[in-house]
N, C-alpha and C positions, 0 to 999 in steps of 0.2 A: 439359573435365573440371574444370580448376582454377577456371574462372569460376563453374561451378555450385556448387563448394564454397564459394567466397567469398560467393556469393548466399545459400547456406544459412546460413552463419555470420551474415551480416547479419540474416537473418530470425530466427534464434535470439536474437541480441542484442536485437532489437526486441521479441520475445515476452517475454524475460526482464525487460526494463525495464518493459514493460506490467504484468507480474505484480508486480514490486516496487512499482510505483506503486499498484496495486490493494491490496496488502497494507498499505502505509503508510497508505492511505486508510482501510482497515478499522481499523487500530490507532488512528488519529486519532479515528475515530467511537467506538471502544471507550472511549478515554480521556475523550472528551467525555461519554459516557453515565455513566461512573463519577464524573466531576466533578460532574455535575448531581445524581446520587444523593446524593453526599456533601453537596453544597450544600443539598439539601432536608432532609437529616437533621440538619444542624448548626443549633443555635439561632441565630437572627438577633441580632446584637449592636447 
């Protein structure tokens, strides 16, 4: 019983870290997109 609980917790931790990585990747992409939009709109000096 206890070992299955521990395994479940490990699986949950793994899933959560995967989700966090995915979200941070999406945020990174979003910031890159915003940065390129700003870069295109700003006059080149």
